[in-house]
mmCIF file of the C-alpha atoms, coordinates in Angstrom:
data_MODEL
# 
_entry.id   MODEL 
# 
loop_
_atom_site.group_PDB 
_atom_site.id 
_atom_site.type_symbol 
_atom_site.label_atom_id 
_atom_site.label_alt_id 
_atom_site.label_comp_id 
_atom_site.label_asym_id 
_atom_site.label_entity_id 
_atom_site.label_seq_id 
_atom_site.pdbx_PDB_ins_code 
_atom_site.Cartn_x 
_atom_site.Cartn_y 
_atom_site.Cartn_z 
_atom_site.occupancy 
_atom_site.B_iso_or_equiv 
_atom_site.pdbx_formal_charge 
_atom_site.auth_seq_id 
_atom_site.auth_comp_id 
_atom_site.auth_asym_id 
_atom_site.auth_atom_id 
_atom_site.pdbx_PDB_model_num 
ATOM 1   C CA . UNK A 1 1   ? -6.239  16.593 -6.837  1.00 0.00 ? 1   UNK A CA 1 
ATOM 2   C CA . UNK A 1 2   ? -4.243  14.116 -4.757  1.00 0.00 ? 2   UNK A CA 1 
ATOM 3   C CA . UNK A 1 3   ? -1.154  16.334 -4.598  1.00 0.00 ? 3   UNK A CA 1 
ATOM 4   C CA . UNK A 1 4   ? -3.188  19.112 -3.015  1.00 0.00 ? 4   UNK A CA 1 
ATOM 5   C CA . UNK A 1 5   ? -4.512  16.741 -0.341  1.00 0.00 ? 5   UNK A CA 1 
ATOM 6   C CA . UNK A 1 6   ? -0.978  15.717 0.598   1.00 0.00 ? 6   UNK A CA 1 
ATOM 7   C CA . UNK A 1 7   ? 0.566   19.189 0.478   1.00 0.00 ? 7   UNK A CA 1 
ATOM 8   C CA . UNK A 1 8   ? -2.311  20.837 2.389   1.00 0.00 ? 8   UNK A CA 1 
ATOM 9   C CA . UNK A 1 9   ? -1.768  18.428 5.244   1.00 0.00 ? 9   UNK A CA 1 
ATOM 10  C CA . UNK A 1 10  ? 1.976   18.925 5.675   1.00 0.00 ? 10  UNK A CA 1 
ATOM 11  C CA . UNK A 1 11  ? 3.088   21.528 8.223   1.00 0.00 ? 11  UNK A CA 1 
ATOM 12  C CA . UNK A 1 12  ? 5.106   24.628 7.331   1.00 0.00 ? 12  UNK A CA 1 
ATOM 13  C CA . UNK A 1 13  ? 8.033   23.157 9.266   1.00 0.00 ? 13  UNK A CA 1 
ATOM 14  C CA . UNK A 1 14  ? 8.011   19.793 7.441   1.00 0.00 ? 14  UNK A CA 1 
ATOM 15  C CA . UNK A 1 15  ? 11.630  18.695 7.843   1.00 0.00 ? 15  UNK A CA 1 
ATOM 16  C CA . UNK A 1 16  ? 12.201  17.117 4.420   1.00 0.00 ? 16  UNK A CA 1 
ATOM 17  C CA . UNK A 1 17  ? 12.276  18.149 0.793   1.00 0.00 ? 17  UNK A CA 1 
ATOM 18  C CA . UNK A 1 18  ? 9.547   17.050 -1.574  1.00 0.00 ? 18  UNK A CA 1 
ATOM 19  C CA . UNK A 1 19  ? 10.191  16.387 -5.243  1.00 0.00 ? 19  UNK A CA 1 
ATOM 20  C CA . UNK A 1 20  ? 7.161   16.081 -7.525  1.00 0.00 ? 20  UNK A CA 1 
ATOM 21  C CA . UNK A 1 21  ? 7.410   14.322 -10.861 1.00 0.00 ? 21  UNK A CA 1 
ATOM 22  C CA . UNK A 1 22  ? 4.118   14.778 -12.676 1.00 0.00 ? 22  UNK A CA 1 
ATOM 23  C CA . UNK A 1 23  ? 3.203   13.898 -16.272 1.00 0.00 ? 23  UNK A CA 1 
ATOM 24  C CA . UNK A 1 24  ? 2.227   17.413 -17.269 1.00 0.00 ? 24  UNK A CA 1 
ATOM 25  C CA . UNK A 1 25  ? 3.111   19.329 -20.406 1.00 0.00 ? 25  UNK A CA 1 
ATOM 26  C CA . UNK A 1 26  ? 5.796   21.886 -19.626 1.00 0.00 ? 26  UNK A CA 1 
ATOM 27  C CA . UNK A 1 27  ? 3.491   24.714 -20.760 1.00 0.00 ? 27  UNK A CA 1 
ATOM 28  C CA . UNK A 1 28  ? 1.272   23.965 -17.748 1.00 0.00 ? 28  UNK A CA 1 
ATOM 29  C CA . UNK A 1 29  ? 3.890   23.303 -15.069 1.00 0.00 ? 29  UNK A CA 1 
ATOM 30  C CA . UNK A 1 30  ? 4.408   26.956 -14.019 1.00 0.00 ? 30  UNK A CA 1 
ATOM 31  C CA . UNK A 1 31  ? 0.674   27.389 -13.435 1.00 0.00 ? 31  UNK A CA 1 
ATOM 32  C CA . UNK A 1 32  ? 0.426   24.048 -11.664 1.00 0.00 ? 32  UNK A CA 1 
ATOM 33  C CA . UNK A 1 33  ? 3.340   24.936 -9.379  1.00 0.00 ? 33  UNK A CA 1 
ATOM 34  C CA . UNK A 1 34  ? 1.716   28.291 -8.544  1.00 0.00 ? 34  UNK A CA 1 
ATOM 35  C CA . UNK A 1 35  ? -1.631  26.600 -7.873  1.00 0.00 ? 35  UNK A CA 1 
ATOM 36  C CA . UNK A 1 36  ? -0.033  23.928 -5.663  1.00 0.00 ? 36  UNK A CA 1 
ATOM 37  C CA . UNK A 1 37  ? 1.796   26.698 -3.806  1.00 0.00 ? 37  UNK A CA 1 
ATOM 38  C CA . UNK A 1 38  ? -1.562  28.285 -2.968  1.00 0.00 ? 38  UNK A CA 1 
ATOM 39  C CA . UNK A 1 39  ? -2.571  25.015 -1.289  1.00 0.00 ? 39  UNK A CA 1 
ATOM 40  C CA . UNK A 1 40  ? 0.674   24.354 0.552   1.00 0.00 ? 40  UNK A CA 1 
ATOM 41  C CA . UNK A 1 41  ? 2.322   25.792 3.641   1.00 0.00 ? 41  UNK A CA 1 
ATOM 42  C CA . UNK A 1 42  ? 5.623   24.876 1.984   1.00 0.00 ? 42  UNK A CA 1 
ATOM 43  C CA . UNK A 1 43  ? 7.082   26.906 -0.885  1.00 0.00 ? 43  UNK A CA 1 
ATOM 44  C CA . UNK A 1 44  ? 6.547   25.227 -4.265  1.00 0.00 ? 44  UNK A CA 1 
ATOM 45  C CA . UNK A 1 45  ? 8.761   26.012 -7.237  1.00 0.00 ? 45  UNK A CA 1 
ATOM 46  C CA . UNK A 1 46  ? 9.919   24.500 -10.498 1.00 0.00 ? 46  UNK A CA 1 
ATOM 47  C CA . UNK A 1 47  ? 13.118  22.471 -10.332 1.00 0.00 ? 47  UNK A CA 1 
ATOM 48  C CA . UNK A 1 48  ? 16.009  23.760 -12.409 1.00 0.00 ? 48  UNK A CA 1 
ATOM 49  C CA . UNK A 1 49  ? 19.241  22.037 -13.383 1.00 0.00 ? 49  UNK A CA 1 
ATOM 50  C CA . UNK A 1 50  ? 21.732  22.329 -10.536 1.00 0.00 ? 50  UNK A CA 1 
ATOM 51  C CA . UNK A 1 51  ? 19.152  22.569 -7.751  1.00 0.00 ? 51  UNK A CA 1 
ATOM 52  C CA . UNK A 1 52  ? 19.885  20.883 -4.474  1.00 0.00 ? 52  UNK A CA 1 
ATOM 53  C CA . UNK A 1 53  ? 17.020  19.437 -2.434  1.00 0.00 ? 53  UNK A CA 1 
ATOM 54  C CA . UNK A 1 54  ? 16.357  21.518 0.666   1.00 0.00 ? 54  UNK A CA 1 
ATOM 55  C CA . UNK A 1 55  ? 14.253  20.564 3.671   1.00 0.00 ? 55  UNK A CA 1 
ATOM 56  C CA . UNK A 1 56  ? 10.938  22.386 3.736   1.00 0.00 ? 56  UNK A CA 1 
ATOM 57  C CA . UNK A 1 57  ? 10.838  23.021 -0.006  1.00 0.00 ? 57  UNK A CA 1 
ATOM 58  C CA . UNK A 1 58  ? 8.765   21.457 -2.790  1.00 0.00 ? 58  UNK A CA 1 
ATOM 59  C CA . UNK A 1 59  ? 10.456  21.097 -6.175  1.00 0.00 ? 59  UNK A CA 1 
ATOM 60  C CA . UNK A 1 60  ? 8.460   20.133 -9.240  1.00 0.00 ? 60  UNK A CA 1 
ATOM 61  C CA . UNK A 1 61  ? 9.779   18.715 -12.524 1.00 0.00 ? 61  UNK A CA 1 
ATOM 62  C CA . UNK A 1 62  ? 9.324   21.396 -15.173 1.00 0.00 ? 62  UNK A CA 1 
ATOM 63  C CA . UNK A 1 63  ? 10.340  19.990 -18.549 1.00 0.00 ? 63  UNK A CA 1 
ATOM 64  C CA . UNK A 1 64  ? 9.563   17.014 -20.728 1.00 0.00 ? 64  UNK A CA 1 
ATOM 65  C CA . UNK A 1 65  ? 13.022  15.651 -19.967 1.00 0.00 ? 65  UNK A CA 1 
ATOM 66  C CA . UNK A 1 66  ? 13.432  13.403 -16.938 1.00 0.00 ? 66  UNK A CA 1 
ATOM 67  C CA . UNK A 1 67  ? 14.223  15.026 -13.597 1.00 0.00 ? 67  UNK A CA 1 
ATOM 68  C CA . UNK A 1 68  ? 17.020  13.059 -11.909 1.00 0.00 ? 68  UNK A CA 1 
ATOM 69  C CA . UNK A 1 69  ? 19.691  13.238 -9.296  1.00 0.00 ? 69  UNK A CA 1 
ATOM 70  C CA . UNK A 1 70  ? 22.909  13.880 -11.229 1.00 0.00 ? 70  UNK A CA 1 
ATOM 71  C CA . UNK A 1 71  ? 24.969  13.080 -8.136  1.00 0.00 ? 71  UNK A CA 1 
ATOM 72  C CA . UNK A 1 72  ? 24.384  12.783 -4.392  1.00 0.00 ? 72  UNK A CA 1 
ATOM 73  C CA . UNK A 1 73  ? 23.453  16.454 -4.045  1.00 0.00 ? 73  UNK A CA 1 
ATOM 74  C CA . UNK A 1 74  ? 22.305  17.912 -7.352  1.00 0.00 ? 74  UNK A CA 1 
ATOM 75  C CA . UNK A 1 75  ? 19.220  17.602 -9.534  1.00 0.00 ? 75  UNK A CA 1 
ATOM 76  C CA . UNK A 1 76  ? 19.234  17.931 -13.291 1.00 0.00 ? 76  UNK A CA 1 
ATOM 77  C CA . UNK A 1 77  ? 17.431  16.896 -16.433 1.00 0.00 ? 77  UNK A CA 1 
ATOM 78  C CA . UNK A 1 78  ? 18.186  14.256 -19.030 1.00 0.00 ? 78  UNK A CA 1 
ATOM 79  C CA . UNK A 1 79  ? 16.458  13.216 -22.255 1.00 0.00 ? 79  UNK A CA 1 
ATOM 80  C CA . UNK A 1 80  ? 17.580  9.626  -21.626 1.00 0.00 ? 80  UNK A CA 1 
ATOM 81  C CA . UNK A 1 81  ? 15.999  7.170  -21.888 1.00 0.00 ? 81  UNK A CA 1 
ATOM 82  C CA . UNK A 1 82  ? 14.277  8.559  -24.957 1.00 0.00 ? 82  UNK A CA 1 
ATOM 83  C CA . UNK A 1 83  ? 11.950  5.573  -25.388 1.00 0.00 ? 83  UNK A CA 1 
ATOM 84  C CA . UNK A 1 84  ? 9.972   6.245  -22.186 1.00 0.00 ? 84  UNK A CA 1 
ATOM 85  C CA . UNK A 1 85  ? 6.439   7.266  -23.128 1.00 0.00 ? 85  UNK A CA 1 
ATOM 86  C CA . UNK A 1 86  ? 5.826   9.126  -19.870 1.00 0.00 ? 86  UNK A CA 1 
ATOM 87  C CA . UNK A 1 87  ? 7.860   12.300 -19.622 1.00 0.00 ? 87  UNK A CA 1 
ATOM 88  C CA . UNK A 1 88  ? 9.123   13.184 -17.170 1.00 0.00 ? 88  UNK A CA 1 
ATOM 89  C CA . UNK A 1 89  ? 9.231   9.631  -15.868 1.00 0.00 ? 89  UNK A CA 1 
ATOM 90  C CA . UNK A 1 90  ? 8.725   8.779  -12.228 1.00 0.00 ? 90  UNK A CA 1 
ATOM 91  C CA . UNK A 1 91  ? 10.600  5.500  -12.783 1.00 0.00 ? 91  UNK A CA 1 
ATOM 92  C CA . UNK A 1 92  ? 13.660  7.393  -14.029 1.00 0.00 ? 92  UNK A CA 1 
ATOM 93  C CA . UNK A 1 93  ? 13.553  9.739  -11.019 1.00 0.00 ? 93  UNK A CA 1 
ATOM 94  C CA . UNK A 1 94  ? 13.158  6.898  -8.505  1.00 0.00 ? 94  UNK A CA 1 
ATOM 95  C CA . UNK A 1 95  ? 16.044  5.029  -10.174 1.00 0.00 ? 95  UNK A CA 1 
ATOM 96  C CA . UNK A 1 96  ? 18.260  8.089  -9.721  1.00 0.00 ? 96  UNK A CA 1 
ATOM 97  C CA . UNK A 1 97  ? 17.257  8.258  -6.047  1.00 0.00 ? 97  UNK A CA 1 
ATOM 98  C CA . UNK A 1 98  ? 18.453  4.670  -5.628  1.00 0.00 ? 98  UNK A CA 1 
ATOM 99  C CA . UNK A 1 99  ? 21.678  5.355  -7.523  1.00 0.00 ? 99  UNK A CA 1 
ATOM 100 C CA . UNK A 1 100 ? 22.714  8.598  -5.833  1.00 0.00 ? 100 UNK A CA 1 
ATOM 101 C CA . UNK A 1 101 ? 20.738  9.554  -2.720  1.00 0.00 ? 101 UNK A CA 1 
ATOM 102 C CA . UNK A 1 102 ? 22.369  8.451  0.519   1.00 0.00 ? 102 UNK A CA 1 
ATOM 103 C CA . UNK A 1 103 ? 19.889  9.850  3.019   1.00 0.00 ? 103 UNK A CA 1 
ATOM 104 C CA . UNK A 1 104 ? 16.436  8.767  4.050   1.00 0.00 ? 104 UNK A CA 1 
ATOM 105 C CA . UNK A 1 105 ? 14.011  8.795  1.121   1.00 0.00 ? 105 UNK A CA 1 
ATOM 106 C CA . UNK A 1 106 ? 10.370  7.854  0.813   1.00 0.00 ? 106 UNK A CA 1 
ATOM 107 C CA . UNK A 1 107 ? 8.841   7.093  -2.551  1.00 0.00 ? 107 UNK A CA 1 
ATOM 108 C CA . UNK A 1 108 ? 5.145   7.903  -2.872  1.00 0.00 ? 108 UNK A CA 1 
ATOM 109 C CA . UNK A 1 109 ? 3.079   6.906  -5.883  1.00 0.00 ? 109 UNK A CA 1 
ATOM 110 C CA . UNK A 1 110 ? -0.285  8.626  -6.181  1.00 0.00 ? 110 UNK A CA 1 
ATOM 111 C CA . UNK A 1 111 ? -3.268  8.133  -8.473  1.00 0.00 ? 111 UNK A CA 1 
ATOM 112 C CA . UNK A 1 112 ? -2.621  8.125  -12.217 1.00 0.00 ? 112 UNK A CA 1 
ATOM 113 C CA . UNK A 1 113 ? -2.882  6.222  -15.477 1.00 0.00 ? 113 UNK A CA 1 
ATOM 114 C CA . UNK A 1 114 ? -0.312  3.737  -16.660 1.00 0.00 ? 114 UNK A CA 1 
ATOM 115 C CA . UNK A 1 115 ? 2.504   1.942  -14.911 1.00 0.00 ? 115 UNK A CA 1 
ATOM 116 C CA . UNK A 1 116 ? 5.140   4.666  -14.598 1.00 0.00 ? 116 UNK A CA 1 
ATOM 117 C CA . UNK A 1 117 ? 6.693   4.708  -11.163 1.00 0.00 ? 117 UNK A CA 1 
ATOM 118 C CA . UNK A 1 118 ? 5.967   1.092  -10.217 1.00 0.00 ? 118 UNK A CA 1 
ATOM 119 C CA . UNK A 1 119 ? 9.365   -0.340 -11.220 1.00 0.00 ? 119 UNK A CA 1 
ATOM 120 C CA . UNK A 1 120 ? 11.243  2.587  -9.719  1.00 0.00 ? 120 UNK A CA 1 
ATOM 121 C CA . UNK A 1 121 ? 9.250   2.300  -6.499  1.00 0.00 ? 121 UNK A CA 1 
ATOM 122 C CA . UNK A 1 122 ? 10.160  -1.395 -6.374  1.00 0.00 ? 122 UNK A CA 1 
ATOM 123 C CA . UNK A 1 123 ? 13.832  -0.473 -6.791  1.00 0.00 ? 123 UNK A CA 1 
ATOM 124 C CA . UNK A 1 124 ? 13.531  1.999  -3.927  1.00 0.00 ? 124 UNK A CA 1 
ATOM 125 C CA . UNK A 1 125 ? 11.927  -0.627 -1.698  1.00 0.00 ? 125 UNK A CA 1 
ATOM 126 C CA . UNK A 1 126 ? 14.626  -3.173 -2.569  1.00 0.00 ? 126 UNK A CA 1 
ATOM 127 C CA . UNK A 1 127 ? 17.273  -0.567 -1.695  1.00 0.00 ? 127 UNK A CA 1 
ATOM 128 C CA . UNK A 1 128 ? 15.740  -0.225 1.779   1.00 0.00 ? 128 UNK A CA 1 
ATOM 129 C CA . UNK A 1 129 ? 13.739  2.975  1.311   1.00 0.00 ? 129 UNK A CA 1 
ATOM 130 C CA . UNK A 1 130 ? 10.194  3.307  2.614   1.00 0.00 ? 130 UNK A CA 1 
ATOM 131 C CA . UNK A 1 131 ? 7.621   3.227  -0.197  1.00 0.00 ? 131 UNK A CA 1 
ATOM 132 C CA . UNK A 1 132 ? 3.949   4.165  -0.274  1.00 0.00 ? 132 UNK A CA 1 
ATOM 133 C CA . UNK A 1 133 ? 1.237   3.685  -2.899  1.00 0.00 ? 133 UNK A CA 1 
ATOM 134 C CA . UNK A 1 134 ? -2.203  5.233  -2.753  1.00 0.00 ? 134 UNK A CA 1 
ATOM 135 C CA . UNK A 1 135 ? -5.001  2.716  -2.231  1.00 0.00 ? 135 UNK A CA 1 
ATOM 136 C CA . UNK A 1 136 ? -7.652  1.808  -4.826  1.00 0.00 ? 136 UNK A CA 1 
ATOM 137 C CA . UNK A 1 137 ? -10.613 3.330  -3.020  1.00 0.00 ? 137 UNK A CA 1 
ATOM 138 C CA . UNK A 1 138 ? -9.135  6.829  -2.721  1.00 0.00 ? 138 UNK A CA 1 
ATOM 139 C CA . UNK A 1 139 ? -7.530  6.838  -6.203  1.00 0.00 ? 139 UNK A CA 1 
ATOM 140 C CA . UNK A 1 140 ? -9.305  8.674  -9.016  1.00 0.00 ? 140 UNK A CA 1 
ATOM 141 C CA . UNK A 1 141 ? -7.424  6.418  -11.453 1.00 0.00 ? 141 UNK A CA 1 
ATOM 142 C CA . UNK A 1 142 ? -5.970  3.251  -9.949  1.00 0.00 ? 142 UNK A CA 1 
ATOM 143 C CA . UNK A 1 143 ? -3.339  2.616  -12.631 1.00 0.00 ? 143 UNK A CA 1 
ATOM 144 C CA . UNK A 1 144 ? 0.068   3.552  -11.271 1.00 0.00 ? 144 UNK A CA 1 
ATOM 145 C CA . UNK A 1 145 ? -0.619  2.547  -7.653  1.00 0.00 ? 145 UNK A CA 1 
ATOM 146 C CA . UNK A 1 146 ? -2.193  -0.716 -8.862  1.00 0.00 ? 146 UNK A CA 1 
ATOM 147 C CA . UNK A 1 147 ? 0.941   -1.513 -10.879 1.00 0.00 ? 147 UNK A CA 1 
ATOM 148 C CA . UNK A 1 148 ? 3.052   -0.808 -7.783  1.00 0.00 ? 148 UNK A CA 1 
ATOM 149 C CA . UNK A 1 149 ? 0.845   -3.052 -5.642  1.00 0.00 ? 149 UNK A CA 1 
ATOM 150 C CA . UNK A 1 150 ? 1.095   -5.852 -8.207  1.00 0.00 ? 150 UNK A CA 1 
ATOM 151 C CA . UNK A 1 151 ? 4.905   -5.655 -8.054  1.00 0.00 ? 151 UNK A CA 1 
ATOM 152 C CA . UNK A 1 152 ? 4.835   -5.500 -4.242  1.00 0.00 ? 152 UNK A CA 1 
ATOM 153 C CA . UNK A 1 153 ? 6.721   -2.232 -4.587  1.00 0.00 ? 153 UNK A CA 1 
ATOM 154 C CA . UNK A 1 154 ? 4.949   -0.482 -1.727  1.00 0.00 ? 154 UNK A CA 1 
ATOM 155 C CA . UNK A 1 155 ? 5.771   -1.062 1.926   1.00 0.00 ? 155 UNK A CA 1 
ATOM 156 C CA . UNK A 1 156 ? 2.408   0.576  2.653   1.00 0.00 ? 156 UNK A CA 1 
ATOM 157 C CA . UNK A 1 157 ? -0.752  0.998  0.595   1.00 0.00 ? 157 UNK A CA 1 
ATOM 158 C CA . UNK A 1 158 ? -2.642  3.890  2.163   1.00 0.00 ? 158 UNK A CA 1 
ATOM 159 C CA . UNK A 1 159 ? -5.771  5.965  1.652   1.00 0.00 ? 159 UNK A CA 1 
ATOM 160 C CA . UNK A 1 160 ? -4.915  9.438  0.421   1.00 0.00 ? 160 UNK A CA 1 
ATOM 161 C CA . UNK A 1 161 ? -5.845  11.066 3.740   1.00 0.00 ? 161 UNK A CA 1 
ATOM 162 C CA . UNK A 1 162 ? -3.234  8.963  5.597   1.00 0.00 ? 162 UNK A CA 1 
ATOM 163 C CA . UNK A 1 163 ? -0.243  9.765  3.363   1.00 0.00 ? 163 UNK A CA 1 
ATOM 164 C CA . UNK A 1 164 ? 0.671   13.194 4.804   1.00 0.00 ? 164 UNK A CA 1 
ATOM 165 C CA . UNK A 1 165 ? 0.363   12.000 8.433   1.00 0.00 ? 165 UNK A CA 1 
ATOM 166 C CA . UNK A 1 166 ? 2.526   8.983  7.597   1.00 0.00 ? 166 UNK A CA 1 
ATOM 167 C CA . UNK A 1 167 ? 5.186   11.207 6.032   1.00 0.00 ? 167 UNK A CA 1 
ATOM 168 C CA . UNK A 1 168 ? 5.164   13.374 9.155   1.00 0.00 ? 168 UNK A CA 1 
ATOM 169 C CA . UNK A 1 169 ? 5.779   10.307 11.332  1.00 0.00 ? 169 UNK A CA 1 
ATOM 170 C CA . UNK A 1 170 ? 8.645   9.113  9.130   1.00 0.00 ? 170 UNK A CA 1 
ATOM 171 C CA . UNK A 1 171 ? 10.336  12.494 8.838   1.00 0.00 ? 171 UNK A CA 1 
ATOM 172 C CA . UNK A 1 172 ? 10.626  13.485 12.469  1.00 0.00 ? 172 UNK A CA 1 
ATOM 173 C CA . UNK A 1 173 ? 13.192  16.200 13.266  1.00 0.00 ? 173 UNK A CA 1 
ATOM 174 C CA . UNK A 1 174 ? 16.066  16.494 12.898  1.00 0.00 ? 174 UNK A CA 1 
ATOM 175 C CA . UNK A 1 175 ? 15.930  15.462 9.279   1.00 0.00 ? 175 UNK A CA 1 
ATOM 176 C CA . UNK A 1 176 ? 18.044  17.863 7.301   1.00 0.00 ? 176 UNK A CA 1 
ATOM 177 C CA . UNK A 1 177 ? 19.124  16.133 4.131   1.00 0.00 ? 177 UNK A CA 1 
ATOM 178 C CA . UNK A 1 178 ? 16.064  13.906 3.863   1.00 0.00 ? 178 UNK A CA 1 
ATOM 179 C CA . UNK A 1 179 ? 13.908  13.793 0.785   1.00 0.00 ? 179 UNK A CA 1 
ATOM 180 C CA . UNK A 1 180 ? 10.326  12.715 0.251   1.00 0.00 ? 180 UNK A CA 1 
ATOM 181 C CA . UNK A 1 181 ? 9.392   11.977 -3.314  1.00 0.00 ? 181 UNK A CA 1 
ATOM 182 C CA . UNK A 1 182 ? 5.811   12.332 -4.346  1.00 0.00 ? 182 UNK A CA 1 
ATOM 183 C CA . UNK A 1 183 ? 3.944   12.018 -7.591  1.00 0.00 ? 183 UNK A CA 1 
# 
C-alpha cells in the first residue's frame, strides 16, 4: 500500500503533521489506522472533531463525512457537500486547507481510482502550496494522480519511493505548525 511506503520512510522526528483522507468505509478505518501505525515511526490515530494538527502525528479521517479544517487551528467533519460521491473527499479537505491553513502545507495525491483530490490539489498549488502527485509507473491505479497531472495540479510528479524523502526536504526543522496532507 502506498501509504505504508510513505509512512515507513518518515523519521520518528518528522517535524510536520500528516492528515490522511482515504476513501474507506468507517467500519474499516480503526483497523487501517492501527495497521498503518504498525508501519510508521509516527503515531497514527483517527481524527476527531476538535482535533488540532500536531507536528509528528498522523491523523486519519474516520467517518463518511468530509474531514475539514473548521478554522485555522481545528479539524472537524461536515456532511456538505452531500453530492460528492467520494466520502470523505480529498477535494473537500484540500479546499479547507486553502481556506483556513496559514502555515506551510504540502498536498500529496497517491494512487487511487477516480478524480477526487485533483481539483483540490490544483487549488492548493494556485494558493502557493507545494503539491505532489504519484507517478504513473509506481501507481497501482493511476486515476487520481493522472487527473491531477492533467490539471497541472502537481508541482512535482514523483515515484512513490521519492515522496517521503521529498517531504523530509520540504519540512526541515523548525517546522512546528506545518502540515503535510497525504492520501
